[in-house]
N, C-alpha and C positions, 0 to 999 in steps of 0.2 A: 333452477333457482331464480333466474332472471324474471320468469313469469310471475313470481310471488313478491317482487320488489315493492309493488304498490302497497301491499299490506305490511310487509316486513319493516318498512321505514317508520310505520306508526307503532307496530307491535314491539319492535326492539327497545325504544326508549321507555315504553310502557312497562315492559318486564324488568328493565334495568333499574327503574326508579326505586322500587322497594328494596332491591338488592343494595343500593347505595346506603340506605338507612341501617343495613346490617353490618356494613364494613366499618370496623372500629378503628379506622386510621384515616386521618384527613387527607394525606397525600395520596394514599391508595385509592380513596374514594374519588378524588379529583382525576386521577389517571384513568380510572374505570369510566367515569362519566364522560371525560374528554374523548376517550377511544370510541365510546358509543356514538357521540356526536359526529365524529369524523366518519364513522361507518354509515351513519344516516346521510351525511353529505354525499358520500360516494354513491349511495343508492339514488339519491335525488338527482345527482349529475347523470347517472346512467339512464334514469327515466327521462330526463330532459333531452338527452341525445337521441334516445329511442323515439320520443315523440316528434323531434325535429325531422327525423328520417322516415319514420314509419306511420306517423299519425297517432291519433288518440289511443290510449290504453284503457281497456275495461276489465275489471277483475271482479268476479262473482264470489262472494264469501260463502264457503261451504258448498259450492256448486249449485246454490239456489239461484235460479234465473230471476232477474228483476221483471216486474216490480214486486214479486213476492219476497225475494231475497234482498239482502243489502249489497249494493254495488259500489265499488270505488271507480272513479272515472278521472284519468289524468289526461287532460288536453293541454294545448300550448300555454294557456293562461295558468292552469294549475301547476304545470311543470315549472314555469318561470318563478312563481311564488314559492313553491317548495324548495327550489334551489336557493332562493334568497334567504328563507327562514333557516334552513339547515346550515348554510354557510355562516350566517351570523352566530348561530348557536355554537358551532365548532370553533370559530374565531374567539368568541367571548370566553368560553371555557379554557381555551389554550392560553389566552392572554392574561386572565385575571386570577391565576392561582395564588400569587402573593397577595393581591388585593383582597381576595376572599379570606385568606388566612388572617389578615389584619382586621378587616371590618366585621367578620362574623365570628362570634365566640366558638372556640374549638368544639365544644360539645354539641353545637348546632350545625356544624358544617356538613355532616352526613345528611341531615334533614334539608339543608340548603340544596345540595345536589339532587336529592330526591324530588324536591319541588321544582327545580329547574328542568329536570327531565320530563316531569309531568306536564309542565307548561309547554315544553317543546312538543310533546305528544299531542296535546290539545290543538296547538296551532297547525301542526301537520295534518291532523285528522279533519279539521274544518275544511282545509283545502282539498284533501284527497277524496273525501266521501261524496257519494252522489245520492245520499239519503237525507231528507230534511230533518228528521228527528235526530239522526246521528250528528248533524251539525250542532244541534242544541247540546247534545251530550258532550261533544268535544269542546264546545264553547265554555261549558261549565268546568271541565277539567282544566283548561288553560286559565280561566278566570280565578278559580279557587286557589290554584297553585300560585298565581300572580299575587293574590292578596297576601299569602303567607310570605312570599319573597320580599314584597315591599315592607312588610312589618318587621323584617329582620334588620332594617336600617338602624344605624347607631343613634341618630337623632330621635328623641321621643316623639317628635312630630310625625315620624314614619307610621306610628300606630294610628294616629288620626287620619293620615292620608290613606292608609290601607282600609280603614273603616269607611271612609267616604267613598272610596273606589268600590268597596263591597256593596254599599247601599245602591249606588248608581248602576253598578254592573248587574246587580240582581234585578233591578227594575228593567234594565235593557233586555236581559235574558228572558224575563217573564213576558215582556211584550213580544219578543220573537217566538216564544213557545205558544202564546195565544194565537199568533198569526199562523203558526204551523197547525195548531188544532183546528182552526176555522177552515183552512184549506183541506185538511184531512176529512173533516165533517162533510164537505161538499164533493170531494173527489174520491175518497176511499183509498187514497194512495199516498205514500211518502217519498216515492222515488222521484227525483228531480226531473228526469226526462219524461216520466209519466205525467207529472204535474204540468210540465210545459205543454204537453199535447192536450190535456183536458181543460185547462183554465180558459182558453179562448171560447169554449162552448158555454161557460157559465160566468163569463166576465161581467155580465149585467147584474149579477146577484149582489145585494148589499153586503152579504157576509164576506164576499171576495174583496169588496172595497174596504171593508173593515180590516180584513187580514193584511191588505196592502198598507193601511195606516199603521197598524201595530208593527209590522216589519220595518216601516220607515223610521218610526221613533226609536225602536229597539236598536237598529243598526246605527242610527245617528248617535245614540248614546255610546255604543261600543266604539264608534269611530272618533268620538270626542269632537264632533262638528258643532261649531258655535250655534246656539247658546247652551248646548248640552255637554260642555267641556270642562266643568269645574273640577272634576275628579283628577284630571291629567296632570296639571302643574305640580301639585303636591306629591303625587305618586312618583313622578320622575325625579323630583328634587330631593326627596328624603329617602328613597330606596338605596340599597347598596349600589356601588358604582357598576358592578357587573349586571345587576338587574336593570338599572337605568339604561345602560347601553343596549341590552338585548331587547327590552320592551320598546324603546324608542325606535329601534330598527325594524321591529317585526309586528308588534301587537296591533297598532292602528293600520298597518299595511294589510294584515289578514282581515281586519274588519272592512277595509275598502274592497278587498277581494270578495267578501260576502255581499257587499253592496252590488258589485258587478254581477255576481252569480244570481242573486235574487231578482234584481230589476231587469236584467237583460235576458236571463235564461228562464227562471221560474215564471215570472209574470209576462215577460216578453217586452221588447222595446216599444211595440205599438201600444200596448195597454199602459205601460208605465209612463211613457213620455208623450203619447199622442192623445190617449183617452183621459188619463188622470193628470197629465202634464206636470210630472214631478220636477221638471227643470225650472218651473216658475217658483218653486220653493228652494231648489238647490242653488240656483245662481245667486240670489240675494244673500243667503246664508253663507255661501262661499266668499262673497265679497266682504261681508262683515267679518268673517273669520280672518281673512287676509289682512285687513286694515287694523281692526281692533286688537288682534293678537300681536301684531308687529308693534303697535303703539305700546301695548302692555310690556312687551319684551324690553323696550328701551328703558323703562323705569325700574327694572328689577335689580336688586343688589346682590342676589344669589345667582351665580352664573348658570347653575343647573336649572334653576327655575326660568331663567332667561331663555335657555335652549328649549325648555318645555313649551313656553309660549310661542317660540319660533316654530316648533313642530305643529302647533295649532294653525298657524298661518300657512305652513306648507301643506297641511291637509286641505286647506281652502283651495290651494292651487289644483290639487288632484280632483276635487269635486267640481271645481269650475270647468275643468276640461270635459267632464261628463256632461255638464249642463249646456254645453255649446251644441250638443246633438250632431256632431260631425265626426267623421272618421279620424281626422287629424287631432281633434280634441280628445278623443278616446285614447289614441296612441300617446298623446302628451301626458294624459293622466296616468297610464300604466308605466310610461317611461319615468315619470317623476316619482312614482312609487318605488321603483328600483333605485334610482339615483339618490333620492333623499335618504333611503335606508342606510346606504354606505356613508354618505356625508355626515349625517347626524350620529351614526355609530362612531365614526372617527372623532367627532367633536366631544362626545361623552367619554371616549377613551382618553383624550387629552386631559379632560378634567380629572379623571381617575389618576393619571400620572402626577398632576399637580398635588393631588390629595396625599400623596406619599410624603410631601414636604411642607404642606401648608395645613393650618388647623381647620379650615373650612373653605367653602367655595364662594364666600363673600368677596366682592371686588377688592375691598381694603386688605383682605388677607392675601390677595394675589399680587400685591404691589411688588414689582421687580422680579416676579417669578420667571418671566420670560428671559430675563438677563442671566439668572442663575441656572435656568434649565432651557438653554437656547433651542435644542432640538424639539422639545415639547412646545415651546412658544411658537416656533416656526410651523409646527404641525397645526396648531390652532389657527394661525393666520391663513394657511392654505385651505383648511376646512371652512373657515369663515368666508373665503373668496368663493368657494363652491356654493355655500348657502346663499350668498348674494346673487350668484349667477354670472360671475365674471367669465369672459371667454377663455377657452382652454380648460374649463372645468366641466364635470358632468352636469352640474346644476344649470349651466348655461344652455346645454343641449335641450334639456326638457323644457326650460322656460322659452327657448326659441320655438320649439314645437307648439307650445301653448300660445305664444304671441301670434304665430302663423295661423293657428286655428281661429283666434279672435279676429284677426284681420280678414281671414276668409269669410267670416260671418258679417263683416262690416262694422264690428263693435269697437270703434277707435277709442271710445271712452274707457273701455276695459284695458286697452294697452296702457293708458295713462295710469290706471290703478295699479297694474302690474309693475310699471316702472317706479311709481311712488312707493310701493311696498318694498321693492328692492333697495331703494334709497333708505327706507327705515331699517332694513336689515344691515345696511352699511353703517348706520349710526350705532346700533347696539353691538355689532361686532367691533367697531372702533372703540367703544367704551372699554371693552375687555382688553383690546390691544394696548390702549393707553395705560391701563394699570399694569399690564404685564411688562411693558418695555420702557415706559416714560416716568415711572415712579421709583423711588429708591427702595431697594429690598431691605427687609428687617434683618438684624444681626442673626436672629434665630433661623431665618430662611437661608442665609448664606452658609451658616454652620451645619445645617442639616444635609447630610450626604447619603440619606437612606437609599439603597439601590431599588430600582423600579422593576428589574427583572425582565420578563418577556413582554410586558405590556407596551413599552415604547416601540420595539420592533414590529409588533402586530399592529399598533396604531399607524405606523408608517406604511405597512402593507395595505391596510384598508384605504388610507389616504391616497397612496399612489395609484390604487385601482380607480379611484374617482377621477384623478388627473388623466389616467390612461383612457378611460371612457369619455373624457372630455375632448381628447385629441383624436382617438379612434373609436367612434361611437357605433360601429357596425353591429357588434354583438347585442347591446341593449336595445338599439333601435329596431333591428330585425326581429328580435324576440318580442318586443312590445307590439310590433305590427302583426306578427303571427298570433299573439294573444288577443289583440283587438279583433282580428278576423273571426276568431271563435265566437265572439259575442255578437257579431253583426248578422 
């Protein structure tokens, strides 16, 4: 059975998704979906441990050998990302049962869990598959289900946000598909390892250069890298709380994984960064993303939208590490992918806790909420410290690696930008803290004692994990180094 875990972790949620739509009981549907998510996490953990001890895992579907058959390939990078995605899916479903019951109409909850499991299937499939066209298929599965999940938000603006995401996501997927088609036209293969071997021989062809350009724009759109980011703030802000948490922790991280896989593995480092010099595009866009997104976050009145703009800046940190063209920079990028997922997941979970007792996520509606809900308020403060990159938090560890990579390259001016952006993060986090603790709570907020359920304990579990990895960073650092070694 263990031999088949590579495919089972994708097939299980795929089969479970339509079953959820047939279960005519919301709590039973939640229990079924949550059980599936934890089983998938157990499979991902088993794969991660096996890769750490025994090396990469290759699984041939139907016994057909690649490049003729479809292959799944789990290396150190894929195993690390699979573990992250499955962990956040299991935690989200476990924590948000009451929140989903409140935010989603009862007759749509079965469809919610169906779409959630399909989104999980797509994200896992993108990471696990070693077939270029399969990447596109799983990309569409995750994207289409994400559009539906976002549209289920209570605010009518969720429909607009979902539609905007649909348009931009479709354009990005189309560009990626065109890139795949151009490579297939020249190589006659869709297997990633086969493409990696054949592309150096035909790297001088204009069609290969065009494929590279299509992949670049398509992945940047999916990644929400500035200036192709306009779909993300609305999608995060107006989606149901569970969806905001899950997508913020996983969707852009899988898109970043795709960037690693395409530019380091398919096209190769030499072609991507020495011939076509992608870093000359990546570095300025990363800097603009860090600075402009952080400035935008300061002026937001909706805290979920503020966190969304913050995510855009954090994406900039990840791509900046890649653009440095160093081993330490790549490790910093992968490390921040992991650390930011849990930090931002915890912060969105705190917002979901507040939403049980406040009418919206606007700053004025949060006045005094930290005083009436001290454990939630404290959780936001600690998560905010991680976002800023204060020592003893996991955010500090990944920023330290990034600063080390920058200093190693002699780019002292970039250190100033990173410090400046951290100060901007301090400003927008402090704005929320001021409203939570230094404003008088409304009478309605004081009187509202609606129970939060499992959401607060799971919020603290995620939050404490970020603090633990800030004090003892051996696990994420070693895993990030192993993942970076795969790409070098």
